[in-house]
C-alpha positions as CSV (number, residue, x, y, z in Angstrom):
1,M,45.7,-46.6,27.7
2,P,49.2,-44.8,29.8
3,P,48.2,-41.7,31.2
4,C,50.7,-39.6,29.4
5,F,49.3,-40.9,26.0
6,R,46.1,-40.0,27.2
7,A,46.8,-36.4,27.8
8,A,48.7,-36.1,24.8
9,A,45.2,-37.4,22.7
10,G,43.2,-34.9,25.1
11,W,45.8,-32.0,24.1
12,V,45.2,-32.8,20.2
13,G,41.8,-32.7,20.5
14,L,41.7,-29.4,22.8
15,S,44.3,-28.0,19.8
16,C,41.9,-29.0,17.0
17,L,39.0,-27.4,18.4
18,V,41.0,-24.1,18.9
19,L,42.2,-24.5,15.3
20,A,38.3,-24.9,14.1
21,G,37.3,-22.3,15.8
22,C,40.1,-19.7,14.1
23,A,40.0,-21.4,10.9
24,S,39.1,-18.9,8.3
25,S,38.6,-18.9,4.4
26,R,40.2,-16.7,2.0
27,D,37.6,-15.8,-1.1
28,V,39.3,-14.2,-3.8
29,D,37.4,-12.0,-6.6
30,T,39.6,-12.6,-9.6
31,R,36.4,-12.2,-12.0
32,L,37.3,-9.9,-15.5
33,P,34.8,-8.9,-18.1
34,A,34.8,-10.7,-21.0
35,A,36.7,-8.4,-23.2
36,Y,37.9,-5.1,-23.1
37,E,35.9,-1.7,-24.0
38,A,38.8,-0.9,-26.4
39,P,37.9,0.1,-30.1
40,A,38.4,-3.1,-32.4
41,E,40.7,-2.6,-35.1
42,A,41.5,-5.6,-37.6
43,T,44.7,-6.4,-37.3
44,T,47.3,-8.9,-38.9
45,Q,49.8,-8.9,-36.1
46,D,47.5,-11.3,-33.8
47,A,50.2,-13.9,-34.2
48,V,52.7,-11.5,-32.3
49,D,55.0,-13.4,-29.6
50,L,54.1,-11.4,-26.6
51,A,57.4,-13.1,-25.2
52,A,59.8,-11.3,-27.5
53,W,57.0,-8.4,-28.7
54,W,59.7,-6.1,-29.4
55,T,60.2,-8.1,-33.0
56,A,56.8,-6.6,-33.8
57,F,58.2,-3.3,-34.8
58,G,60.9,-4.9,-37.4
59,D,63.5,-2.9,-36.0
60,P,67.2,-5.1,-36.0
61,Q,68.7,-2.2,-34.1
62,L,65.9,-2.5,-31.1
63,T,66.0,-5.8,-30.9
64,A,70.1,-6.0,-30.5
65,L,69.7,-3.3,-27.9
66,I,67.3,-5.4,-26.0
67,D,69.0,-8.6,-26.3
68,H,72.5,-7.1,-25.0
69,A,70.2,-5.5,-22.2
70,L,69.1,-8.6,-20.8
71,A,72.2,-10.3,-21.0
72,A,74.4,-7.6,-19.8
73,S,73.0,-4.5,-18.1
74,P,73.5,-4.1,-14.7
75,D,69.4,-4.5,-14.0
76,A,69.4,-7.8,-15.3
77,R,72.4,-9.1,-13.2
78,T,70.7,-7.6,-10.4
79,A,67.9,-9.9,-11.2
80,V,69.6,-12.8,-11.5
81,A,71.6,-12.1,-8.4
82,K,68.7,-12.0,-6.3
83,L,67.2,-15.1,-7.9
84,R,69.7,-16.8,-6.7
85,E,69.6,-15.4,-3.2
86,A,65.8,-16.6,-3.3
87,R,66.9,-20.3,-4.4
88,A,69.7,-20.1,-1.1
89,T,66.6,-19.0,1.2
90,R,64.2,-21.2,0.2
91,A,66.5,-24.5,0.6
92,G,67.7,-23.0,4.0
93,A,64.2,-22.5,5.1
94,L,63.4,-26.5,4.7
95,T,66.9,-27.7,6.3
96,A,65.3,-27.0,9.9
97,F,63.4,-30.4,9.4
98,L,66.4,-32.4,8.8
99,P,68.7,-33.8,11.4
100,Q,70.2,-31.2,13.4
101,G,73.7,-31.6,15.0
102,N,77.6,-30.9,15.3
103,I,80.2,-32.8,16.3
104,R,82.0,-31.1,18.9
105,G,85.5,-32.4,20.1
106,S,87.6,-31.1,23.3
107,A,91.0,-31.6,24.4
108,S,92.8,-30.0,27.9
109,K,96.0,-30.5,29.7
110,T,96.6,-30.0,33.4
111,E,100.1,-29.7,35.2
112,N,99.6,-29.7,39.2
113,D,102.3,-29.1,41.5
114,V,101.8,-29.7,45.4
115,V,103.0,-26.1,46.7
116,G,102.0,-27.1,50.4
117,G,100.1,-29.6,52.8
118,T,100.5,-33.2,52.4
119,E,101.3,-34.6,48.6
120,I,98.8,-38.1,47.6
121,S,100.4,-40.4,45.5
122,I,98.2,-43.0,45.7
123,P,97.9,-44.5,42.0
124,G,95.1,-43.0,40.2
125,L,94.8,-40.2,43.1
126,S,97.7,-38.3,42.6
127,T,97.5,-34.8,43.5
128,S,100.5,-33.8,41.3
129,G,101.5,-34.5,37.9
130,A,99.6,-33.8,34.5
131,Q,96.6,-34.6,33.6
132,E,95.2,-35.1,30.2
133,N,91.6,-35.5,29.4
134,L,90.1,-36.0,25.5
135,S,86.3,-36.1,24.3
136,A,84.3,-36.0,21.5
137,N,80.7,-36.2,21.1
138,F,78.1,-36.2,18.2
139,D,74.3,-35.3,19.5
140,V,71.9,-35.1,16.7
141,S,68.4,-33.2,17.4
142,W,65.6,-34.4,14.9
143,E,62.0,-32.9,15.3
144,V,59.7,-35.6,14.0
145,D,56.6,-34.2,12.0
146,L,53.7,-35.7,13.0
147,F,51.3,-33.0,12.1
148,G,52.3,-31.4,8.9
149,R,54.8,-28.6,9.7
150,L,56.9,-29.7,7.0
151,W,54.3,-29.2,4.5
152,A,53.2,-26.1,5.7
153,T,56.8,-24.7,5.4
154,R,57.6,-26.2,2.3
155,R,54.1,-24.8,1.1
156,A,55.5,-21.3,1.9
157,A,59.1,-21.4,0.7
158,N,58.1,-22.7,-2.7
159,A,55.5,-20.0,-3.1
160,E,58.2,-17.4,-2.4
161,M,60.5,-18.8,-4.3
162,A,57.8,-19.0,-7.3
163,A,57.3,-14.9,-6.6
164,A,61.1,-14.7,-6.8
165,R,61.1,-15.9,-10.3
166,L,58.2,-13.9,-11.2
167,D,60.1,-11.0,-9.6
168,Y,63.1,-11.9,-11.8
169,E,60.7,-12.4,-14.9
170,A,59.3,-8.8,-14.4
171,A,62.4,-7.0,-13.8
172,R,63.2,-8.4,-17.2
173,A,60.3,-7.4,-19.1
174,S,60.4,-3.9,-17.3
175,L,63.8,-3.7,-18.6
176,A,63.0,-4.4,-22.1
177,A,60.0,-2.1,-22.1
178,N,62.5,0.8,-20.9
179,V,65.1,0.2,-23.1
180,A,62.3,0.2,-26.0
181,D,61.1,3.6,-24.5
182,S,64.3,5.2,-24.5
183,Y,65.1,4.0,-27.8
184,F,61.8,5.6,-29.1
185,T,62.6,8.9,-27.4
186,A,65.9,9.2,-28.8
187,R,64.5,8.6,-32.1
188,G,61.9,11.3,-31.6
189,L,64.3,13.7,-30.4
190,A,66.8,12.8,-33.6
191,I,63.4,13.6,-35.9
192,Q,62.7,17.0,-33.8
193,L,66.8,17.7,-34.4
194,D,66.2,17.3,-38.2
195,D,63.0,19.3,-38.7
196,A,65.2,22.1,-36.5
197,R,68.0,21.9,-38.7
198,A,65.5,22.1,-41.9
199,T,64.1,25.3,-40.3
200,E,67.4,26.8,-39.9
201,R,68.3,26.2,-43.4
202,I,65.0,27.8,-44.3
203,Q,65.1,30.6,-42.3
204,A,68.9,31.3,-43.3
205,E,67.8,30.7,-47.3
206,L,64.8,33.5,-46.3
207,Y,67.0,35.6,-44.4
208,R,69.5,35.6,-47.5
209,I,66.4,36.6,-50.0
210,A,65.1,39.5,-47.5
211,R,68.4,41.0,-47.0
212,I,69.1,40.8,-51.0
213,R,65.7,42.4,-51.3
214,A,66.3,45.3,-48.9
215,E,69.6,46.2,-50.7
216,R,67.7,46.3,-54.0
217,G,65.2,48.5,-52.2
218,L,62.5,45.9,-52.8
219,G,61.8,45.0,-49.1
220,S,62.3,47.1,-46.1
221,T,65.3,46.3,-43.5
222,A,62.8,45.0,-40.8
223,D,61.7,42.1,-42.9
224,A,65.2,41.2,-42.8
225,D,66.0,41.6,-39.2
226,R,62.7,39.8,-38.4
227,V,64.0,36.9,-40.6
228,A,67.4,37.1,-38.5
229,G,65.2,36.5,-35.1
230,E,63.6,33.9,-36.2
231,L,67.0,32.1,-37.7
232,A,68.6,33.2,-34.1
233,Q,65.8,30.7,-32.6
234,A,66.1,28.1,-34.8
235,Q,70.0,27.9,-34.1
236,S,69.4,27.8,-30.3
237,Q,66.8,25.0,-30.8
238,V,69.3,22.8,-32.8
239,A,71.6,23.4,-30.2
240,G,69.3,22.4,-27.4
241,L,68.1,19.2,-29.4
242,E,71.6,18.0,-30.0
243,A,72.6,18.0,-26.6
244,D,69.2,16.5,-25.4
245,L,69.7,13.8,-28.3
246,Q,73.4,13.0,-26.8
247,A,72.4,12.9,-23.2
248,Q,69.6,10.5,-24.2
249,R,72.1,8.4,-26.3
250,R,74.3,8.0,-23.2
251,D,71.3,7.4,-20.9
252,L,70.2,4.2,-23.4
253,L,74.0,3.1,-23.6
254,I,73.7,3.0,-19.8
255,L,70.6,1.1,-19.6
256,V,71.9,-1.3,-22.1
257,G,75.1,-2.3,-20.1
258,R,77.3,0.0,-22.9
259,A,78.2,2.6,-20.7
260,I,82.0,3.1,-21.5
261,E,81.2,3.2,-25.5
262,P,80.9,6.2,-27.2
263,T,77.5,7.7,-27.9
264,A,78.7,7.6,-31.9
265,N,78.3,3.8,-31.6
266,L,74.9,4.1,-31.0
267,P,73.6,5.7,-34.6
268,V,69.6,6.9,-34.0
269,D,67.7,7.0,-37.5
270,A,65.6,10.0,-37.7
271,Q,62.0,8.1,-38.5
272,V,59.1,7.2,-36.7
273,G,59.0,3.6,-38.6
274,V,55.9,1.2,-38.1
275,I,53.8,1.4,-35.5
276,P,52.4,-2.2,-34.5
277,Q,49.0,-2.9,-33.2
278,A,48.5,-4.9,-30.0
279,P,47.7,-8.6,-30.7
280,A,44.3,-9.5,-29.9
281,T,43.9,-11.0,-26.2
282,L,41.3,-11.3,-23.6
283,P,41.2,-9.9,-19.9
284,G,41.4,-13.6,-18.5
285,D,45.1,-13.8,-20.0
286,L,46.1,-11.4,-18.1
287,L,45.8,-13.9,-14.9
288,A,48.3,-16.0,-16.6
289,R,50.6,-13.5,-18.6
290,R,51.0,-10.3,-16.0
291,P,54.0,-11.4,-13.7
292,D,52.6,-9.1,-11.1
293,V,49.6,-11.1,-11.0
294,R,51.1,-14.5,-10.5
295,R,53.4,-13.2,-8.0
296,A,50.6,-11.7,-5.8
297,E,48.9,-15.3,-6.1
298,A,52.4,-16.6,-4.9
299,M,52.5,-14.4,-2.0
300,L,49.1,-15.4,-1.2
301,G,50.1,-18.7,-1.2
302,S,53.1,-18.2,1.0
303,A,50.8,-16.4,3.9
304,L,48.2,-19.3,3.7
305,G,51.3,-21.5,4.2
306,R,52.5,-19.6,7.1
307,L,49.1,-19.6,8.5
308,D,49.2,-23.2,8.4
309,Y,52.5,-22.9,10.3
310,A,51.1,-20.7,13.0
311,K,48.0,-23.0,13.5
312,L,50.0,-26.0,13.8
313,A,52.5,-24.2,16.6
314,F,49.5,-25.6,19.2
315,F,50.4,-29.1,18.5
316,P,52.9,-30.6,20.8
317,T,56.7,-30.9,19.0
318,V,58.3,-34.3,19.1
319,D,62.1,-34.6,19.2
320,F,64.2,-37.8,18.6
321,T,67.5,-36.8,20.4
322,P,70.2,-39.8,19.7
323,G,74.0,-39.0,20.4
324,I,77.6,-40.8,20.4
325,G,80.6,-39.9,22.7
326,I,84.1,-40.9,23.7
327,Q,85.9,-39.4,26.3
328,K,89.5,-40.5,27.2
329,S,91.3,-39.3,30.6
330,E,94.9,-40.0,31.5
331,R,96.5,-38.9,34.9
332,P,99.5,-40.4,37.1
333,G,98.8,-44.4,37.6
334,F,95.5,-44.2,35.9
335,S,94.2,-44.3,32.4
336,S,90.2,-44.8,31.1
337,T,88.2,-44.7,27.8
338,I,84.9,-44.5,27.9
339,Q,82.5,-44.7,25.1
340,S,78.8,-43.8,25.3
341,W,75.5,-43.7,23.3
342,T,72.3,-42.0,24.0
343,L,68.8,-42.9,22.7
344,G,66.4,-40.3,23.5
345,G,63.6,-38.3,22.8
346,A,61.4,-35.1,23.9
347,V,58.0,-33.7,24.0
348,T,57.1,-30.3,24.2
349,V,53.5,-29.2,24.6
350,P,52.7,-25.6,25.0
351,V,50.8,-24.3,27.9
352,L,51.7,-20.7,29.1
353,D,52.6,-20.1,25.4
354,I,48.8,-20.2,24.1
355,P,48.4,-16.6,24.6
356,R,51.5,-15.6,22.4
357,L,50.6,-18.4,20.1
358,L,47.0,-17.3,19.4
359,S,48.0,-13.6,18.9
360,E,50.9,-14.5,16.6
361,M,48.1,-16.7,14.7
362,K,45.8,-14.0,14.5
363,A,48.5,-12.0,13.0
364,Q,49.4,-14.0,10.5
365,D,45.6,-14.5,9.6
366,A,45.5,-10.7,9.0
367,R,48.6,-11.0,6.6
368,A,46.6,-13.6,4.8
369,E,43.6,-11.3,4.4
370,Q,46.1,-8.7,3.4
371,A,47.4,-11.0,0.6
372,A,44.0,-12.2,-0.6
373,I,43.3,-8.4,-1.1
374,A,46.5,-7.7,-2.4
375,Y,45.9,-10.3,-5.1
376,E,42.5,-8.8,-6.0
377,K,44.4,-5.5,-6.7
378,A,46.8,-6.5,-8.8
379,V,44.3,-8.3,-11.2
380,Q,41.9,-4.9,-11.1
381,T,45.1,-2.9,-11.3
382,A,46.6,-5.3,-14.4
383,F,42.8,-5.1,-16.0
384,G,42.9,-1.0,-15.8
385,E,46.1,-0.9,-17.3
386,A,45.8,-2.9,-20.0
387,E,42.2,-1.4,-21.2
388,N,43.3,2.0,-20.6
389,T,46.6,1.4,-22.8
390,L,44.5,-0.5,-25.5
391,V,42.3,2.5,-25.9
392,R,44.7,5.2,-26.1
393,L,46.9,3.1,-28.7
394,A,43.7,3.0,-30.7
395,A,43.4,7.0,-30.2
396,D,46.9,7.6,-31.0
397,R,46.7,5.4,-34.1
398,R,43.7,7.6,-35.3
399,R,45.4,10.8,-34.2
400,V,48.5,9.8,-36.2
401,A,46.6,9.0,-39.5
402,T,44.8,12.8,-39.0
403,L,48.0,14.6,-38.1
404,Q,49.7,12.9,-41.0
405,D,47.2,14.1,-44.0
406,G,47.1,17.6,-42.1
407,E,50.9,17.6,-42.2
408,A,50.8,16.7,-46.3
409,R,48.4,19.9,-46.9
410,A,50.3,22.1,-44.7
411,R,53.5,21.7,-46.1
412,R,52.0,21.9,-49.9
413,A,50.7,25.4,-48.6
414,Y,54.1,26.5,-47.1
415,E,56.1,25.3,-50.1
416,A,53.4,27.0,-52.9
417,A,54.0,30.5,-50.7
418,Q,57.7,30.1,-50.5
419,R,57.9,29.7,-54.2
420,G,55.8,32.8,-54.4
421,Y,58.0,34.6,-52.0
422,V,60.9,33.9,-54.0
423,A,59.1,35.0,-57.8
424,G,57.8,38.1,-55.8
425,F,54.0,37.4,-55.7
426,N,54.1,36.7,-51.9
427,D,55.1,39.2,-49.1
428,L,57.3,37.7,-46.2
429,Q,54.5,37.8,-43.8
430,T,52.2,35.3,-45.8
431,T,55.3,33.0,-46.3
432,L,56.2,32.9,-42.7
433,N,52.6,32.3,-41.7
434,N,52.3,29.1,-44.0
435,E,55.7,28.2,-42.4
436,Q,54.8,28.2,-39.2
437,S,51.5,26.2,-39.6
438,W,53.2,23.7,-41.1
439,R,56.2,23.4,-38.9
440,A,53.1,23.7,-36.0
441,V,51.5,20.5,-37.6
442,R,54.6,18.7,-38.2
443,T,55.7,19.2,-34.7
444,Q,52.6,17.7,-33.3
445,K,52.6,14.5,-36.3
446,T,56.0,13.7,-35.2
447,A,55.2,14.0,-31.1
448,A,52.1,11.8,-32.1
449,E,53.7,9.3,-33.7
450,V,56.4,8.8,-31.1
451,Q,53.8,8.8,-28.4
452,A,52.1,6.2,-30.4
453,L,55.3,4.1,-30.6
454,R,55.9,4.4,-26.9
455,R,52.2,3.6,-26.1
456,A,52.7,0.5,-28.3
457,V,55.6,-0.6,-25.8
458,Q,53.5,0.3,-22.8
459,S,50.7,-1.6,-24.1
460,Y,52.7,-4.8,-24.6
461,K,53.8,-4.4,-21.3
462,A,50.7,-4.3,-19.3
463,L,49.2,-7.3,-21.6
464,G,51.8,-9.1,-19.7
465,G,55.0,-9.3,-22.4
466,G,58.2,-9.4,-22.3
467,W,59.0,-13.0,-20.9
468,P,58.5,-16.5,-21.6
469,L,55.1,-17.9,-20.2
470,Q,56.8,-21.3,-20.0
471,S,59.1,-20.3,-17.7
472,A,56.7,-19.6,-14.9
473,P,56.6,-21.6,-11.9
474,T,53.9,-24.1,-12.1
475,N,50.9,-24.7,-9.7
476,K,52.9,-27.8,-8.3
477,E,56.1,-25.8,-7.8
478,A,54.0,-23.1,-5.9
479,R,53.0,-25.4,-3.4
């Protein structure tokens, strides 16, 4: 065996021993409980499509807003642009292993005049006259991948592309959830505004009655003044809620990409609607459904691919360097054209770079460990968010049911007291106390209903809804 081959074989063996000593494994703990610790509820909505969970609310306006946002909102367009950037970056990372080279050409013309001394006029050696030189070269360099650097680079690039696709889906899922949350917030404000206007009408009627009773000597002017104060408070609350609803509708139009439209184009019904239940699901489904979990897994694959590449840096680099060229030269009495070709190669063996390469490999190994820990944390966070939202949604539903019954009873009590006050059987204090109790329970009920709607949105998002699972990168694409 020639000495150069023996030296190369010895270097490869030494590199293998170094890498074996530096190798490390990545054990990721993604264990999850068999079930959520959330109250089990009977549901008929197990067939809800998590990819389009907003259809479970049975609200055509909400569905239209989300569909428009996913197609035209600034956030959705930004997500598309970032995905295109990731695709271009992946393609660029792999081109480094393709043949590299450019065609270079040059041309020059030189005019020489002898201004002193003796002029040489021998053909081909004249010291005066015009000289022209033309040249063109095409030199190529191609790294011959003998040790798998291309595979390691492709693994990292594919994993990063998969992470970018999951970022894209996560951005769209978050956008859908934000639109739904903003929409239900607007509906809650519309309900509060209707309640405030009703309170204003009632207070205006009570003030009219109290004023008439005072004028006829059946009541005191103090009662009329007290009701007038309550009326002013109701009027100020109406003005504040009108402004809040106007601002919320504008924010929602901006979110869905309809910023230039008037808010009149976005009617908001003052009703809660159906509060859906989350579909039955298992904690293990989060590993497939949550985009952030899938992204953390992809980034771990990228870190491991980069670690493999850092280890392969200890091996020799073999470059194939062919080239062709042509040169043409003309001068007085002489002309030549030369064609050339080159077939060569180069081998680079790291020697003094070993300390630097060891440091870089250890740093990348630490990054891979961080990616593994981030993956574990993403799994644990996803489970905690999903279970917590399910528990709170169940509590919100029970709270709404309790407050609905209490509001109905308080409303009946107030209506009876109001009739008694008009007929002269009750005093104003009794009527106002009954109204205050009813309004307080009604406000709590409305707030609980809106919170339950928003909690349902949070639950669907926490369970990994809002994006089509079939569009997720496969394991093969991520490697």
